[in-house]
N, C-alpha and C positions, 0 to 999 in steps of 0.2 A: 775186669782185670785192671783197667786203668785206675779205677778208684782205689783198688788194693795197693797198686804201686805208689800212688799219691800218699795214701795213709802210712804205708810201711816206711817210705822214704822220709816223710815228715817226722814220724816217731823216731826213726834212727838219728836224724839230725838233732832232734830235741834231746835225745838221750846223750848224744855227744856234748850238747850244751850243759846238761846236768852233770856230766863228768868233767866239766871244766873248760871245754872248747868255747871261748868267749863269743866267737862268731855266731854260734847257735844258742845264745843265751835266752832268746825269746821264741815263743810259738810263731809269731809273725814271720820272722826270718827263717825259721825251720820250715814253715809251710811254703814260703817262697822257693826255697831250695827243693822241697819235695815236689812242688809243681814243676820246677825245672827238670827234675829227673823224669817225671811222667811225660813231659813234653818231648824230651829226647827220645823216649821210647815210642811215643805215638808218631813223631815226625819221621822216625826211621821207616815206617811203613810206606810213606810217600815216595820213597826212592827204591824200594825192593822190587826187583824184576818179577814179572808175572809168573815165571816158572817156579818161583818159591812158593811152597804150599803150607809150610809149617807155621806161618804167621801171615797176618794181613800184608798185602802187597799193593803196588801201584795200581794194578787193574781193579782190585777191590775198592780202592779209594775213588777211582774214576767212576765206578758203578754207583757210588754214593751221590755223586753230583747230580742235582736236579736238572731236568732237560732244558730249563730256561737259562742255564748258565752257559755262556759260550766258552769254547776252548777248555773243556773239562780236564784234559791231561795237563795242560799248562797250569790251570788253577790248582790242581793237586800238588804239583811241584812248588808253586808259589807259596801255598799254605804250609807246606813242609819247611820251606826256608824261613817263613815268618815264625813258625813254631820254634825252630832252632834259635833264631835271633831273639825271640822272646825269652827263651830259657837262659840264654847268655845274659840278657838284660836283668833277669831276676836275681842272678847270683852276683852281679856287679852292683854294689850298693848305690853307686852314683846314678845308675840307669834303672834301678828297681821301680821307681815311681812311674816313669813313662812306659816301661815295659809292661807293668801290671795293667795300666789303662789300655794300652794297645792290645794286649792279650784278651782283656775283657771284650773289647770290640771285635776282635778276631773270633772269639768263641761265639759271640752273638751272630756274626756273619756266617759262621759255619753251622748254625742251628738248622737252617733249612735242609742242608745235606744230611744231617742226622735224622731229621723227621722223614725225609725222602727214603733213606735207607731202612728205617724201621717200618714204614708203611709199605715198602716194596720188597721186603724180605731179602735185602742185599746181604750176602754172606761175606764173612771175613776169614780168610784162611780156612775155608770150608766149614766154619762154624755158623750156626743159625744167626739171623739178625737179632740184635739186642732190641727188646720191645720198647715201644715209645714211652711207656710209663717209667722206664728206667733211664732212657737216653736224655729226656728233657731235664729231670732233676740233676743228672750228672753235669749237664752243661751249666745249669744254674750254680751248682757247687763250684765248678771251675771259674766261672765269672766272679763269684763271691770271693774265692781265695785270691784271685788275681787282683781284685780291687782292694782287698784287705792288705795284701802284700804291698800294694802301691800307696796305701794311706800312711800318713805320718803318725808315729806313736805319740800318744798324748804326753805332754810335758807337765811335770808337777811344778806348780808355782811356789816360789819361796815367799814366806810372809814378809811384809815390809815393815 
C-alpha cells in the first residue's frame, strides 16, 4: 500500500508539473513530495490509538519493534515525529537535502523493525505481515528516493 501511495502521489505531482505548475517541473522534486505524502500516511499510524482496527495503529507499530530496542512505545512515537519532520523537510526546498539524508538514515535504522515484523508475522490493522522479500526492497526504494531527493541536480556547464 505504501509503495502505491508513493507512486500515485509522485505521478500526480509530476502531472501537475506537466500542466505548468513550476514547482513540480522535475521528477526529483515530484518524488520528494510523493515521499512526503507517503510519510504523512505512515507516520499517522504511530499515533493511532490501539482501539482503531481499520488501519495500523500504535500497538501494531510497537509490536514491530525488536526486543533489543528499549522503550518501544517511545521509539514508535519518536519515529513518527521524525517521519513527519522529514516529510516537512522534503517539501521545503531549503531543507530538502538534509531531510533526505536524515530520512535515508531513519529508513536504515527502521530496517530491523521491518525484518522483525516480517519474520514474526506481526499484523497491521488485522492484515497479515508483509513478507520479508517485499519489505526489504521497499526500504531500499525509500532510501534511494530520499537520497535522490537530497542530491543536487546536475548543472549544465556553459562553454567558455
